[in-house]
One Martini backbone bead per residue (centre of mass of N, CA, C, O) as a GRO file, in nm:
protein
  224
    1UNK     BB    1  11.376   5.831   8.289
    2UNK     BB    2  11.450   6.080   8.096
    3UNK     BB    3  11.427   6.386   8.072
    4UNK     BB    4  11.289   6.661   7.927
    5UNK     BB    5  11.447   6.862   7.702
    6UNK     BB    6  11.475   7.222   7.710
    7UNK     BB    7  11.555   7.460   7.480
    8UNK     BB    8  11.589   7.817   7.580
    9UNK     BB    9  11.528   8.092   7.396
   10UNK     BB   10  11.646   8.435   7.472
   11UNK     BB   11  11.573   8.772   7.554
   12UNK     BB   12  11.603   8.976   7.836
   13UNK     BB   13  11.415   9.219   7.679
   14UNK     BB   14  11.176   9.029   7.628
   15UNK     BB   15  10.841   9.029   7.716
   16UNK     BB   16  10.769   8.729   7.631
   17UNK     BB   17  10.983   8.603   7.819
   18UNK     BB   18  10.874   8.712   8.078
   19UNK     BB   19  10.599   8.573   8.054
   20UNK     BB   20  10.719   8.273   8.011
   21UNK     BB   21  10.765   8.216   8.313
   22UNK     BB   22  10.485   8.107   8.364
   23UNK     BB   23  10.511   7.853   8.200
   24UNK     BB   24  10.762   7.733   8.339
   25UNK     BB   25  10.619   7.702   8.603
   26UNK     BB   26  10.392   7.517   8.509
   27UNK     BB   27  10.565   7.292   8.410
   28UNK     BB   28  10.698   7.229   8.679
   29UNK     BB   29  10.434   7.177   8.837
   30UNK     BB   30  10.344   6.934   8.640
   31UNK     BB   31  10.650   6.769   8.605
   32UNK     BB   32  10.903   6.852   8.729
   33UNK     BB   33  11.180   6.629   8.683
   34UNK     BB   34  11.086   6.560   8.378
   35UNK     BB   35  11.193   6.858   8.335
   36UNK     BB   36  11.450   7.049   8.138
   37UNK     BB   37  11.604   7.353   8.137
   38UNK     BB   38  11.791   7.542   7.884
   39UNK     BB   39  11.959   7.843   7.897
   40UNK     BB   40  11.948   8.062   7.627
   41UNK     BB   41  12.077   8.309   7.375
   42UNK     BB   42  11.938   8.566   7.182
   43UNK     BB   43  11.923   8.834   6.929
   44UNK     BB   44  11.707   9.120   6.945
   45UNK     BB   45  11.853   9.360   7.151
   46UNK     BB   46  12.146   9.445   7.045
   47UNK     BB   47  12.021   9.733   6.905
   48UNK     BB   48  11.802   9.962   7.017
   49UNK     BB   49  11.866  10.231   6.854
   50UNK     BB   50  11.776  10.072   6.593
   51UNK     BB   51  11.529   9.885   6.637
   52UNK     BB   52  11.293  10.074   6.747
   53UNK     BB   53  11.280  10.291   6.532
   54UNK     BB   54  11.250  10.090   6.284
   55UNK     BB   55  10.973   9.953   6.405
   56UNK     BB   56  10.842  10.249   6.550
   57UNK     BB   57  10.860  10.513   6.392
   58UNK     BB   58  10.539  10.494   6.260
   59UNK     BB   59  10.428  10.412   6.598
   60UNK     BB   60  10.567  10.632   6.820
   61UNK     BB   61  10.801  10.482   6.902
   62UNK     BB   62  10.869  10.458   7.227
   63UNK     BB   63  10.571  10.504   7.302
   64UNK     BB   64  10.450  10.286   7.131
   65UNK     BB   65  10.618  10.052   7.262
   66UNK     BB   66  10.507  10.100   7.553
   67UNK     BB   67  10.204  10.053   7.477
   68UNK     BB   68  10.242   9.768   7.383
   69UNK     BB   69  10.346   9.645   7.639
   70UNK     BB   70  10.107   9.716   7.826
   71UNK     BB   71   9.901   9.560   7.657
   72UNK     BB   72  10.032   9.276   7.669
   73UNK     BB   73  10.039   9.262   8.000
   74UNK     BB   74   9.738   9.298   8.074
   75UNK     BB   75   9.680   8.977   8.029
   76UNK     BB   76   9.902   8.954   8.297
   77UNK     BB   77   9.864   9.007   8.624
   78UNK     BB   78  10.113   8.847   8.749
   79UNK     BB   79  10.271   9.069   8.629
   80UNK     BB   80  10.515   9.329   8.638
   81UNK     BB   81  10.497   9.669   8.505
   82UNK     BB   82  10.660   9.936   8.403
   83UNK     BB   83  10.539  10.235   8.271
   84UNK     BB   84  10.848  10.345   8.173
   85UNK     BB   85  10.926  10.179   7.946
   86UNK     BB   86  11.151  10.327   7.726
   87UNK     BB   87  11.162  10.624   7.837
   88UNK     BB   88  11.380  10.658   8.081
   89UNK     BB   89  11.485  10.366   8.016
   90UNK     BB   90  11.762  10.253   7.769
   91UNK     BB   91  11.895   9.983   7.681
   92UNK     BB   92  12.146   9.935   7.442
   93UNK     BB   93  12.183   9.617   7.537
   94UNK     BB   94  12.169   9.254   7.582
   95UNK     BB   95  12.461   9.145   7.571
   96UNK     BB   96  12.573   9.206   7.840
   97UNK     BB   97  12.378   9.033   8.001
   98UNK     BB   98  12.440   8.764   7.849
   99UNK     BB   99  12.747   8.757   7.930
  100UNK     BB  100  12.696   8.753   8.236
  101UNK     BB  101  12.510   8.493   8.230
  102UNK     BB  102  12.717   8.301   8.116
  103UNK     BB  103  12.917   8.321   8.356
  104UNK     BB  104  12.719   8.217   8.564
  105UNK     BB  105  12.680   7.941   8.434
  106UNK     BB  106  12.969   7.850   8.441
  107UNK     BB  107  13.009   7.855   8.736
  108UNK     BB  108  12.790   7.656   8.806
  109UNK     BB  109  12.908   7.415   8.626
  110UNK     BB  110  13.190   7.421   8.819
  111UNK     BB  111  13.077   7.466   9.129
  112UNK     BB  112  13.051   7.780   9.244
  113UNK     BB  113  12.738   7.735   9.238
  114UNK     BB  114  12.433   7.664   9.297
  115UNK     BB  115  12.176   7.518   9.178
  116UNK     BB  116  11.984   7.763   8.995
  117UNK     BB  117  12.125   8.049   9.009
  118UNK     BB  118  12.123   8.146   8.716
  119UNK     BB  119  11.829   8.156   8.680
  120UNK     BB  120  11.775   8.361   8.906
  121UNK     BB  121  11.927   8.589   8.753
  122UNK     BB  122  11.752   8.602   8.507
  123UNK     BB  123  11.504   8.681   8.655
  124UNK     BB  124  11.614   8.929   8.816
  125UNK     BB  125  11.676   9.100   8.571
  126UNK     BB  126  11.398   9.111   8.452
  127UNK     BB  127  11.270   9.241   8.690
  128UNK     BB  128  11.447   9.498   8.697
  129UNK     BB  129  11.327   9.596   8.434
  130UNK     BB  130  11.008   9.545   8.409
  131UNK     BB  131  10.944   9.637   8.721
  132UNK     BB  132  11.177   9.868   8.797
  133UNK     BB  133  11.346  10.017   8.560
  134UNK     BB  134  11.629   9.894   8.501
  135UNK     BB  135  11.956   9.901   8.365
  136UNK     BB  136  12.068   9.582   8.244
  137UNK     BB  137  12.315   9.692   8.060
  138UNK     BB  138  12.460   9.740   8.301
  139UNK     BB  139  12.708   9.631   8.512
  140UNK     BB  140  12.626   9.749   8.791
  141UNK     BB  141  12.350   9.613   8.788
  142UNK     BB  142  12.427   9.321   8.752
  143UNK     BB  143  12.604   9.309   9.008
  144UNK     BB  144  12.378   9.386   9.210
  145UNK     BB  145  12.176   9.159   9.151
  146UNK     BB  146  12.376   8.915   9.195
  147UNK     BB  147  12.478   8.982   9.480
  148UNK     BB  148  12.196   8.946   9.619
  149UNK     BB  149  12.221   8.622   9.547
  150UNK     BB  150  12.543   8.532   9.594
  151UNK     BB  151  12.742   8.616   9.378
  152UNK     BB  152  13.072   8.584   9.265
  153UNK     BB  153  13.225   8.841   9.106
  154UNK     BB  154  13.517   8.754   9.056
  155UNK     BB  155  13.440   8.503   8.882
  156UNK     BB  156  13.283   8.655   8.659
  157UNK     BB  157  13.518   8.833   8.565
  158UNK     BB  158  13.712   8.609   8.485
  159UNK     BB  159  13.517   8.481   8.266
  160UNK     BB  160  13.537   8.737   8.095
  161UNK     BB  161  13.844   8.808   8.074
  162UNK     BB  162  13.920   8.505   7.939
  163UNK     BB  163  13.650   8.452   7.723
  164UNK     BB  164  13.440   8.225   7.804
  165UNK     BB  165  13.180   8.381   7.783
  166UNK     BB  166  13.201   8.466   7.490
  167UNK     BB  167  13.198   8.169   7.384
  168UNK     BB  168  12.923   8.090   7.493
  169UNK     BB  169  12.765   8.299   7.333
  170UNK     BB  170  12.849   8.223   7.058
  171UNK     BB  171  12.722   7.940   7.078
  172UNK     BB  172  12.429   8.032   7.103
  173UNK     BB  173  12.424   8.188   6.828
  174UNK     BB  174  12.508   7.944   6.648
  175UNK     BB  175  12.265   7.763   6.742
  176UNK     BB  176  12.040   7.950   6.657
  177UNK     BB  177  12.107   7.936   6.359
  178UNK     BB  178  12.115   7.623   6.314
  179UNK     BB  179  11.800   7.609   6.441
  180UNK     BB  180  11.631   7.847   6.337
  181UNK     BB  181  11.577   8.085   6.515
  182UNK     BB  182  11.331   8.342   6.528
  183UNK     BB  183  11.315   8.408   6.851
  184UNK     BB  184  11.156   8.562   7.130
  185UNK     BB  185  11.062   8.282   7.238
  186UNK     BB  186  11.231   7.945   7.233
  187UNK     BB  187  11.126   7.603   7.207
  188UNK     BB  188  11.329   7.311   7.222
  189UNK     BB  189  11.268   6.981   7.106
  190UNK     BB  190  11.367   6.683   7.026
  191UNK     BB  191  11.663   6.763   6.905
  192UNK     BB  192  11.497   6.995   6.704
  193UNK     BB  193  11.208   6.885   6.594
  194UNK     BB  194  11.085   7.099   6.810
  195UNK     BB  195  10.931   7.422   6.761
  196UNK     BB  196  10.856   7.699   6.984
  197UNK     BB  197  10.718   8.032   6.907
  198UNK     BB  198  10.646   8.264   7.141
  199UNK     BB  199  10.316   8.282   7.257
  200UNK     BB  200  10.314   8.001   7.442
  201UNK     BB  201  10.106   7.789   7.568
  202UNK     BB  202  10.077   7.552   7.805
  203UNK     BB  203   9.922   7.332   7.632
  204UNK     BB  204  10.133   7.300   7.416
  205UNK     BB  205  10.362   7.214   7.591
  206UNK     BB  206  10.215   6.974   7.733
  207UNK     BB  207  10.175   6.808   7.471
  208UNK     BB  208  10.472   6.773   7.390
  209UNK     BB  209  10.566   6.650   7.663
  210UNK     BB  210  10.379   6.402   7.668
  211UNK     BB  211  10.471   6.273   7.400
  212UNK     BB  212  10.770   6.230   7.489
  213UNK     BB  213  10.701   6.052   7.741
  214UNK     BB  214  10.579   5.829   7.558
  215UNK     BB  215  10.803   5.891   7.315
  216UNK     BB  216  11.150   5.898   7.379
  217UNK     BB  217  11.253   5.784   7.130
  218UNK     BB  218  11.412   5.848   6.820
  219UNK     BB  219  11.243   5.625   6.656
  220UNK     BB  220  10.998   5.795   6.755
  221UNK     BB  221  10.744   5.969   6.643
  222UNK     BB  222  10.611   6.293   6.664
  223UNK     BB  223  10.284   6.458   6.631
  224UNK     BB  224  10.344   6.768   6.741
   0.00000   0.00000   0.00000
Protein backbone atom coordinates (compact mmCIF):
# COMPACT_ATOMS: atom_id res chain seq x y z
CA UNK A 1 0.00 0.00 0.00
CA UNK A 2 1.28 3.46 -0.91
CA UNK A 3 1.91 5.75 2.05
CA UNK A 4 -0.46 8.58 2.90
CA UNK A 5 1.04 11.77 1.48
CA UNK A 6 0.60 14.94 3.51
CA UNK A 7 1.50 18.21 1.84
CA UNK A 8 2.48 20.48 4.70
CA UNK A 9 2.45 24.24 4.12
CA UNK A 10 4.06 26.48 6.71
CA UNK A 11 5.92 29.72 7.32
CA UNK A 12 9.24 29.25 9.09
CA UNK A 13 8.53 32.21 11.40
CA UNK A 14 5.09 30.92 12.45
CA UNK A 15 4.97 29.78 16.08
CA UNK A 16 2.12 27.35 15.40
CA UNK A 17 4.23 25.65 12.73
CA UNK A 18 7.02 25.41 15.30
CA UNK A 19 4.57 23.80 17.72
CA UNK A 20 3.19 21.56 14.94
CA UNK A 21 6.54 19.77 14.81
CA UNK A 22 5.29 17.94 17.91
CA UNK A 23 2.30 16.67 15.90
CA UNK A 24 4.50 15.63 13.00
CA UNK A 25 6.76 13.69 15.35
CA UNK A 26 3.73 12.01 16.93
CA UNK A 27 2.35 11.03 13.51
CA UNK A 28 5.67 9.49 12.54
CA UNK A 29 5.88 7.60 15.80
CA UNK A 30 2.35 6.25 15.34
CA UNK A 31 2.41 5.47 11.61
CA UNK A 32 6.07 5.14 10.63
CA UNK A 33 6.62 4.88 6.89
CA UNK A 34 2.86 4.72 6.24
CA UNK A 35 2.88 8.53 6.14
CA UNK A 36 5.10 10.85 4.10
CA UNK A 37 5.29 14.60 4.69
CA UNK A 38 6.07 16.97 1.82
CA UNK A 39 7.27 20.31 3.19
CA UNK A 40 6.09 23.38 1.26
CA UNK A 41 6.11 27.05 2.19
CA UNK A 42 3.48 29.77 2.30
CA UNK A 43 3.91 33.46 3.01
CA UNK A 44 2.62 34.73 6.34
CA UNK A 45 5.63 36.73 7.53
CA UNK A 46 6.76 37.97 4.12
CA UNK A 47 7.00 41.57 5.37
CA UNK A 48 7.20 41.57 9.14
CA UNK A 49 7.69 45.33 9.48
CA UNK A 50 4.26 45.73 7.88
CA UNK A 51 2.46 42.68 9.26
CA UNK A 52 3.18 42.90 12.98
CA UNK A 53 2.43 46.62 13.51
CA UNK A 54 -0.74 46.24 11.41
CA UNK A 55 -1.97 43.23 13.40
CA UNK A 56 -0.69 44.25 16.82
CA UNK A 57 -0.50 48.04 16.69
CA UNK A 58 -3.44 48.48 19.07
CA UNK A 59 -2.53 45.44 21.18
CA UNK A 60 0.90 46.40 22.42
CA UNK A 61 2.84 46.19 19.17
CA UNK A 62 5.90 43.95 19.22
CA UNK A 63 5.70 43.61 23.01
CA UNK A 64 2.09 42.46 22.74
CA UNK A 65 3.00 39.97 20.02
CA UNK A 66 5.85 38.67 22.17
CA UNK A 67 3.47 38.18 25.10
CA UNK A 68 1.03 36.34 22.83
CA UNK A 69 3.76 33.97 21.64
CA UNK A 70 4.91 33.21 25.17
CA UNK A 71 1.34 32.59 26.30
CA UNK A 72 0.67 30.29 23.33
CA UNK A 73 3.87 28.31 23.89
CA UNK A 74 3.26 27.95 27.63
CA UNK A 75 0.79 25.16 26.91
CA UNK A 76 3.56 23.15 25.24
CA UNK A 77 6.41 22.63 27.73
CA UNK A 78 8.12 20.30 25.25
CA UNK A 79 9.28 23.24 23.15
CA UNK A 80 11.79 25.95 23.98
CA UNK A 81 10.87 29.58 23.38
CA UNK A 82 13.27 32.48 23.68
CA UNK A 83 11.68 35.13 25.93
CA UNK A 84 12.92 38.02 23.75
CA UNK A 85 11.32 36.96 20.45
CA UNK A 86 10.53 39.96 18.23
CA UNK A 87 11.94 42.33 20.85
CA UNK A 88 15.70 42.24 20.32
CA UNK A 89 15.72 40.32 17.02
CA UNK A 90 13.20 41.00 14.25
CA UNK A 91 13.68 39.07 11.00
CA UNK A 92 12.62 41.27 8.09
CA UNK A 93 11.04 38.42 6.15
CA UNK A 94 10.60 34.66 6.03
CA UNK A 95 11.08 34.65 2.25
CA UNK A 96 14.87 34.52 2.41
CA UNK A 97 14.77 31.47 4.66
CA UNK A 98 12.15 29.84 2.44
CA UNK A 99 14.29 30.47 -0.64
CA UNK A 100 17.30 28.95 1.08
CA UNK A 101 15.26 25.93 2.18
CA UNK A 102 13.91 25.35 -1.33
CA UNK A 103 17.52 25.20 -2.53
CA UNK A 104 18.32 22.63 0.16
CA UNK A 105 15.27 20.60 -0.88
CA UNK A 106 16.30 20.71 -4.53
CA UNK A 107 19.82 19.62 -3.63
CA UNK A 108 18.46 16.67 -1.67
CA UNK A 109 16.09 15.69 -4.50
CA UNK A 110 19.04 15.66 -6.91
CA UNK A 111 20.98 13.34 -4.63
CA UNK A 112 23.40 15.96 -3.39
CA UNK A 113 22.56 15.35 0.25
CA UNK A 114 21.14 12.40 2.21
CA UNK A 115 17.37 11.89 2.53
CA UNK A 116 15.86 13.87 5.35
CA UNK A 117 18.56 16.54 5.51
CA UNK A 118 16.30 19.25 4.11
CA UNK A 119 13.71 18.66 6.81
CA UNK A 120 16.47 18.72 9.42
CA UNK A 121 17.49 22.16 8.17
CA UNK A 122 13.88 23.38 8.38
CA UNK A 123 13.72 22.24 11.99
CA UNK A 124 17.14 23.67 12.80
CA UNK A 125 16.25 27.09 11.42
CA UNK A 126 13.04 27.15 13.43
CA UNK A 127 14.97 26.16 16.54
CA UNK A 128 17.55 28.86 15.84
CA UNK A 129 14.82 31.50 15.81
CA UNK A 130 12.30 30.35 18.38
CA UNK A 131 14.67 28.79 20.92
CA UNK A 132 17.91 30.71 20.36
CA UNK A 133 16.57 34.06 19.20
CA UNK A 134 18.73 34.21 16.05
CA UNK A 135 17.72 36.21 12.98
CA UNK A 136 17.07 33.45 10.46
CA UNK A 137 16.11 36.02 7.84
CA UNK A 138 19.84 36.68 7.46
CA UNK A 139 21.76 34.66 4.91
CA UNK A 140 24.82 34.31 7.15
CA UNK A 141 22.67 32.72 9.86
CA UNK A 142 21.07 30.38 7.32
CA UNK A 143 24.52 29.37 6.09
CA UNK A 144 25.79 28.78 9.61
CA UNK A 145 22.84 26.60 10.63
CA UNK A 146 22.90 24.57 7.41
CA UNK A 147 26.67 24.09 7.41
CA UNK A 148 26.50 22.72 10.96
CA UNK A 149 24.31 19.93 9.55
CA UNK A 150 26.65 19.13 6.68
CA UNK A 151 24.97 21.07 3.86
CA UNK A 152 27.33 21.92 0.98
CA UNK A 153 26.80 25.67 0.76
CA UNK A 154 28.36 26.03 -2.70
CA UNK A 155 25.61 23.87 -4.21
CA UNK A 156 22.93 25.84 -2.37
CA UNK A 157 24.35 29.12 -3.67
CA UNK A 158 24.37 27.72 -7.21
CA UNK A 159 20.70 26.71 -6.98
CA UNK A 160 19.81 30.21 -5.81
CA UNK A 161 22.04 31.97 -8.33
CA UNK A 162 20.63 30.15 -11.37
CA UNK A 163 17.01 30.78 -10.37
CA UNK A 164 15.92 27.22 -9.66
CA UNK A 165 15.29 27.88 -5.97
CA UNK A 166 13.23 30.95 -6.88
CA UNK A 167 11.15 28.85 -9.28
CA UNK A 168 10.55 26.20 -6.62
CA UNK A 169 9.44 28.83 -4.11
CA UNK A 170 7.15 30.43 -6.69
CA UNK A 171 5.62 27.00 -7.28
CA UNK A 172 4.92 26.66 -3.56
CA UNK A 173 3.15 30.03 -3.49
CA UNK A 174 1.15 29.25 -6.64
CA UNK A 175 0.08 25.87 -5.27
CA UNK A 176 -0.86 27.43 -1.93
CA UNK A 177 -3.09 29.87 -3.78
CA UNK A 178 -4.59 27.15 -6.00
CA UNK A 179 -5.31 24.97 -2.95
CA UNK A 180 -6.71 27.98 -1.08
CA UNK A 181 -4.32 27.54 1.80
CA UNK A 182 -5.53 29.77 4.64
CA UNK A 183 -2.24 30.12 6.46
CA UNK A 184 0.41 28.36 8.51
CA UNK A 185 0.46 25.53 9.32
CA UNK A 186 -1.82 23.71 6.86
CA UNK A 187 -1.96 19.95 6.29
CA UNK A 188 -3.33 18.85 2.91
CA UNK A 189 -4.36 15.21 2.48
CA UNK A 190 -6.16 13.05 -0.06
CA UNK A 191 -5.01 15.05 -3.11
CA UNK A 192 -6.41 18.27 -1.70
CA UNK A 193 -9.79 16.90 -0.60
CA UNK A 194 -8.96 17.32 3.08
CA UNK A 195 -7.32 20.42 4.53
CA UNK A 196 -6.51 20.98 8.19
CA UNK A 197 -5.40 24.45 9.21
CA UNK A 198 -3.95 25.95 12.38
CA UNK A 199 -3.38 24.38 15.77
CA UNK A 200 -4.52 20.90 14.72
CA UNK A 201 -4.35 18.24 17.42
CA UNK A 202 -2.77 14.84 16.89
CA UNK A 203 -6.09 13.00 17.24
CA UNK A 204 -7.57 14.93 14.33
CA UNK A 205 -4.57 14.12 12.15
CA UNK A 206 -4.70 10.52 13.31
CA UNK A 207 -8.39 10.15 12.40
CA UNK A 208 -7.86 11.53 8.91
CA UNK A 209 -4.81 9.34 8.29
CA UNK A 210 -6.55 6.21 9.55
CA UNK A 211 -9.51 6.89 7.28
CA UNK A 212 -7.23 7.22 4.26
CA UNK A 213 -5.38 4.03 5.16
CA UNK A 214 -8.72 2.22 5.29
CA UNK A 215 -10.03 3.74 2.06
CA UNK A 216 -6.97 4.63 0.00
CA UNK A 217 -8.44 4.79 -3.51
CA UNK A 218 -9.63 7.98 -5.15
CA UNK A 219 -13.05 6.43 -5.90
CA UNK A 220 -13.80 5.93 -2.21
CA UNK A 221 -14.98 8.98 -0.30
CA UNK A 222 -13.51 9.84 3.07
CA UNK A 223 -15.93 10.97 5.77
CA UNK A 224 -13.31 12.86 7.79
